[in-house]
C-alpha positions as CSV (number, residue, x, y, z in Angstrom):
1,M,27.8,26.2,11.3
2,A,27.6,23.4,13.7
3,E,24.1,23.1,13.1
4,N,24.7,22.7,9.5
5,V,27.1,19.7,10.2
6,K,24.5,18.1,12.5
7,T,21.9,18.4,9.8
8,L,24.0,16.8,7.2
9,R,25.2,14.0,9.7
10,R,21.4,13.3,10.1
11,R,20.7,13.4,6.4
12,L,23.7,11.1,5.8
13,R,22.3,8.7,8.2
14,S,18.9,8.7,6.7
15,I,20.4,8.2,3.2
16,K,22.3,5.0,4.5
17,N,19.4,3.5,6.0
18,T,17.3,4.2,2.9
19,K,20.2,2.0,0.8
20,Q,20.2,-0.7,3.1
21,I,16.5,-1.0,2.2
22,T,16.7,-0.6,-1.3
23,R,19.6,-3.2,-1.4
24,A,17.5,-5.6,0.6
25,M,14.5,-5.0,-1.6
26,E,16.8,-5.6,-4.9
27,M,18.1,-8.9,-3.5
28,V,14.7,-10.3,-2.5
29,S,13.4,-9.2,-6.0
30,A,16.1,-11.0,-7.7
31,A,15.4,-14.1,-5.8
32,K,11.6,-13.9,-6.5
33,L,12.4,-13.2,-10.1
34,R,14.4,-16.4,-10.5
35,R,11.5,-18.3,-9.2
36,A,8.8,-16.8,-11.3
37,Q,10.9,-17.1,-14.5
38,D,11.3,-20.7,-13.6
39,L,7.3,-21.0,-13.6
40,L,6.9,-18.9,-16.8
41,M,9.5,-21.0,-18.7
42,A,7.8,-24.4,-17.4
43,G,4.4,-23.0,-18.3
44,R,5.3,-21.8,-21.7
45,P,5.9,-25.0,-23.5
46,Y,2.4,-26.5,-22.1
47,A,0.5,-23.6,-23.3
48,S,2.3,-23.8,-26.7
49,K,1.8,-27.4,-27.4
50,L,-1.8,-27.0,-26.1
51,Q,-2.4,-24.2,-28.7
52,E,-0.8,-26.5,-31.3
53,L,-3.0,-29.4,-30.6
54,L,-6.1,-27.3,-30.8
55,G,-4.9,-26.0,-34.1
56,R,-4.6,-29.4,-35.6
57,L,-8.3,-30.1,-34.3
58,A,-9.6,-26.7,-35.2
59,G,-11.7,-27.8,-37.9
60,S,-13.7,-30.3,-35.7
61,A,-16.1,-28.0,-33.7
62,T,-15.3,-24.3,-34.4
63,A,-18.7,-23.6,-35.8
64,S,-20.7,-24.8,-33.0
65,H,-18.5,-23.9,-29.7
66,P,-19.7,-20.7,-28.1
67,F,-16.1,-19.6,-27.4
68,F,-15.7,-19.1,-31.3
69,E,-19.2,-17.0,-31.7
70,K,-18.3,-13.6,-32.9
71,R,-21.1,-11.3,-32.1
72,E,-21.7,-7.7,-32.6
73,V,-19.5,-6.0,-30.1
74,R,-22.0,-3.7,-27.8
75,N,-19.9,-4.3,-24.7
76,R,-16.3,-4.6,-24.3
77,V,-14.3,-6.1,-21.3
78,L,-10.9,-4.8,-20.7
79,V,-8.9,-6.9,-18.3
80,L,-6.1,-4.6,-16.7
81,V,-3.4,-6.6,-15.0
82,T,-1.2,-4.8,-12.8
83,A,1.0,-5.3,-9.7
84,D,-0.6,-5.1,-6.0
85,R,2.5,-3.2,-4.8
86,G,4.6,-0.2,-6.4
87,L,8.3,0.5,-6.1
88,A,8.7,-1.0,-9.6
89,G,9.6,2.1,-11.8
90,S,6.9,2.7,-14.6
91,F,5.6,-1.0,-14.4
92,N,2.1,0.2,-13.4
93,A,2.0,3.8,-14.4
94,Q,2.3,2.8,-18.3
95,L,-0.2,0.2,-17.8
96,V,-2.7,2.6,-16.3
97,K,-2.0,5.2,-18.9
98,R,-2.5,2.6,-21.8
99,A,-5.7,1.5,-20.1
100,E,-7.0,4.8,-20.0
101,Q,-6.2,5.6,-23.6
102,I,-8.1,2.6,-24.6
103,L,-11.2,3.4,-22.5
104,R,-11.2,6.9,-23.8
105,E,-10.7,6.0,-27.7
106,S,-13.3,3.1,-27.8
107,S,-16.4,3.7,-29.9
108,T,-18.3,1.1,-27.8
109,P,-18.9,0.9,-24.0
110,V,-16.0,-0.7,-22.0
111,Q,-16.1,-2.3,-18.5
112,L,-13.1,-3.0,-16.7
113,V,-11.9,-6.1,-14.8
114,C,-8.9,-5.0,-12.5
115,I,-6.5,-7.6,-11.3
116,G,-3.9,-6.0,-9.1
117,K,-4.3,-3.4,-6.6
118,K,-2.5,-0.6,-8.3
119,G,-4.9,-0.7,-11.3
120,Y,-7.9,-0.9,-9.1
121,D,-6.9,2.1,-6.8
122,Y,-6.6,4.3,-9.9
123,F,-9.9,3.4,-11.5
124,K,-12.1,2.9,-8.5
125,T,-12.8,6.6,-8.4
126,R,-13.3,7.3,-12.0
127,Q,-16.3,7.2,-14.4
128,W,-15.5,3.8,-15.7
129,N,-17.5,0.7,-14.6
130,I,-15.5,-2.2,-12.6
131,I,-17.3,-5.4,-13.0
132,F,-14.9,-7.2,-10.5
133,S,-11.3,-6.8,-9.1
134,V,-9.0,-9.2,-7.6
135,N,-6.5,-7.5,-5.3
136,D,-4.8,-10.4,-3.2
137,F,-2.6,-12.3,-5.6
138,N,0.5,-10.8,-3.9
139,S,2.8,-12.3,-6.9
140,K,1.8,-15.8,-6.0
141,L,1.1,-17.8,-8.9
142,T,-1.3,-20.9,-8.3
143,Y,-3.6,-22.7,-10.9
144,E,-6.4,-22.3,-8.5
145,R,-6.5,-18.6,-8.4
146,T,-5.9,-18.2,-12.1
147,N,-8.5,-21.0,-13.2
148,D,-10.9,-18.9,-10.9
149,V,-10.2,-15.6,-12.7
150,A,-10.6,-17.6,-16.1
151,D,-13.9,-19.2,-15.1
152,R,-15.3,-15.5,-14.2
153,L,-14.2,-14.0,-17.5
154,T,-15.6,-17.0,-19.4
155,D,-18.8,-16.6,-17.7
156,L,-19.0,-12.9,-18.8
157,F,-18.5,-14.0,-22.3
158,L,-21.0,-16.9,-22.3
159,S,-23.7,-14.8,-20.5
160,G,-23.5,-12.0,-23.0
161,K,-22.2,-9.4,-20.6
162,G,-19.1,-9.1,-22.6
163,D,-19.1,-9.7,-26.5
164,E,-15.3,-9.2,-26.5
165,I,-12.6,-9.8,-23.6
166,T,-9.2,-8.2,-24.1
167,V,-6.4,-8.4,-21.6
168,L,-3.8,-5.7,-20.9
169,Y,-0.8,-6.8,-19.2
170,N,3.0,-6.3,-19.3
171,S,4.8,-9.3,-21.0
172,F,8.3,-10.5,-20.1
173,V,10.9,-10.2,-22.7
174,S,14.4,-10.1,-20.6
175,T,15.6,-9.0,-17.2
176,L,15.7,-5.3,-18.5
177,V,12.8,-5.3,-21.0
178,Y,9.1,-5.6,-20.5
179,R,6.6,-4.7,-22.9
180,P,2.8,-3.6,-22.5
181,T,0.7,-6.2,-24.6
182,V,-3.2,-6.1,-25.6
183,E,-4.4,-9.8,-26.2
184,Q,-7.8,-10.9,-27.0
185,I,-8.9,-13.9,-25.3
186,L,-12.6,-14.2,-26.3
187,P,-13.8,-15.0,-28.7
188,L,-11.4,-17.2,-30.2
189,D,-10.0,-16.8,-33.6
190,P,-9.8,-20.4,-35.3
191,D,-7.5,-19.0,-38.1
192,A,-5.1,-17.9,-35.4
193,L,-5.2,-21.6,-33.9
194,L,-4.7,-22.9,-37.3
195,A,-1.8,-20.5,-38.3
196,K,-0.2,-21.6,-35.0
197,A,-0.4,-25.1,-35.6
198,T,1.0,-24.7,-39.1
199,D,4.0,-22.5,-38.0
200,T,4.7,-25.1,-35.2
201,V,4.6,-28.4,-37.0
202,E,5.4,-27.3,-40.7
203,G,6.9,-30.4,-42.6
204,A,5.8,-32.6,-39.9
205,S,3.2,-35.5,-40.7
206,G,1.1,-38.2,-39.0
207,E,-2.4,-38.7,-37.6
208,Y,-3.6,-39.1,-34.0
209,I,-6.2,-41.5,-32.6
210,M,-8.5,-39.7,-30.3
211,E,-11.1,-41.1,-28.0
212,P,-14.2,-40.7,-28.1
213,T,-13.9,-38.4,-31.2
214,P,-11.6,-35.4,-32.3
215,A,-14.8,-33.0,-31.7
216,A,-15.2,-34.1,-28.1
217,V,-11.4,-33.8,-27.3
218,F,-11.3,-30.5,-28.8
219,E,-14.3,-29.3,-27.0
220,S,-13.0,-30.4,-23.5
221,L,-9.7,-28.9,-24.3
222,L,-11.1,-25.5,-24.9
223,P,-11.7,-24.4,-21.3
224,R,-8.1,-25.6,-20.4
225,Y,-6.7,-23.6,-23.2
226,I,-8.4,-20.4,-21.8
227,N,-7.0,-21.4,-18.1
228,S,-3.8,-21.7,-19.6
229,K,-3.8,-18.3,-21.4
230,I,-4.7,-16.7,-18.1
231,Y,-2.0,-18.3,-16.3
232,I,0.6,-17.4,-18.6
233,I,-0.4,-13.8,-18.8
234,M,-0.2,-13.9,-14.9
235,A,3.2,-15.6,-15.1
236,E,4.4,-13.1,-17.7
237,T,3.1,-10.2,-15.3
238,F,4.8,-11.5,-12.0
239,T,8.0,-12.3,-13.8
240,A,8.1,-8.7,-15.5
241,E,7.2,-7.2,-11.9
242,H,9.9,-8.9,-9.9
243,S,12.2,-7.7,-13.0
244,A,11.1,-4.1,-13.0
245,R,11.2,-3.8,-9.2
246,M,14.8,-5.6,-9.0
247,V,16.1,-3.0,-11.8
248,A,14.3,0.0,-10.0
249,M,15.9,-0.9,-6.7
250,S,19.4,-1.5,-8.1
251,A,18.9,2.1,-9.6
252,A,17.8,3.5,-6.0
253,T,20.9,2.0,-4.5
254,K,23.2,3.2,-7.2
255,N,21.5,7.0,-6.5
256,S,22.0,6.3,-2.8
257,S,25.5,5.5,-3.0
258,E,26.2,8.5,-5.1
259,L,24.3,10.9,-2.8
260,I,26.1,9.4,0.1
261,D,29.4,10.6,-1.3
262,K,28.0,14.0,-1.9
263,V,26.7,14.5,1.3
264,S,29.8,13.3,3.0
265,L,31.7,15.7,1.2
266,S,29.5,18.5,2.1
267,M,29.7,17.4,5.6
268,N,33.6,17.2,5.6
269,K,33.7,20.9,4.0
270,A,31.5,22.1,6.8
271,R,33.4,20.4,9.5
272,Q,36.6,21.9,8.1
273,A,35.1,25.4,7.9
274,A,33.7,25.0,11.6
275,I,37.1,24.0,12.8
276,T,38.9,26.6,10.8
277,K,36.6,29.3,12.1
278,E,37.2,28.1,15.7
279,I,40.9,28.3,15.1
280,L,40.4,31.8,13.9
281,E,38.6,32.9,16.8
282,I,41.1,31.3,19.2
283,V,44.1,33.0,17.4
284,G,42.0,36.3,17.4
285,G,41.2,36.2,21.1
286,A,45.0,35.5,21.9
287,E,46.2,38.2,19.8
288,A,43.7,40.5,21.6
289,L,44.9,39.4,25.0
290,K,48.7,40.3,23.9
291,G,47.6,43.9,22.9
């Protein structure tokens, strides 16, 4: 019985240490979530306005620009965006599961681009080809890194190594909700750009004077648009990751508190039983000496 109390005390100490860790991780994730959410909310208006402007100019050069070239899809590229670390609930698992489903159900060959260590670790030992991977973002969002990824994806499309480039990532909805999202980034759809511009500026009127020409402005903005798409996708991912980790660590902290109560109760019962047994042994010995 004494050994049982000692074991329970050791277990209780371990649970308390775990609770301190999960509580600290929850607070760190909450702070990172606020910063990531600020970056996301600051980036969304820029991306939206850029898409609106491209929609207004979509009739200028869509027929000639290579970003709009729709080819027979012989090679697909799936960009899987996961986190570099775990302890975020089902954040990574549901993306990996969805990616594997897409790979198995595709009627044409699919090659992978893995952004995030968790996705790369899962697929590196499996049958699908990984073109390249980026595993050192560490949830730090910078224009230089996202532009580099956008340039590499653009080169894949322009060189013909990928006839269609699709991104799978978790989009941030709210602190408690994130949603797996599949979005095609290349080739661009001029109808979608026009629709976006129409929805955004419905009822508005006015002409813009552009130098040197609307077509030249349009073509110079297209690479910026692809860069902004990748930036927003990474911002969505990091915000959703911090949100998922904060919620997961909050649940772990709550579970630790409940477990501490249960183990404390069990330990107190074991101590009481041990004390009662010792008292009975003492009383029994005293009675035996009297006899």
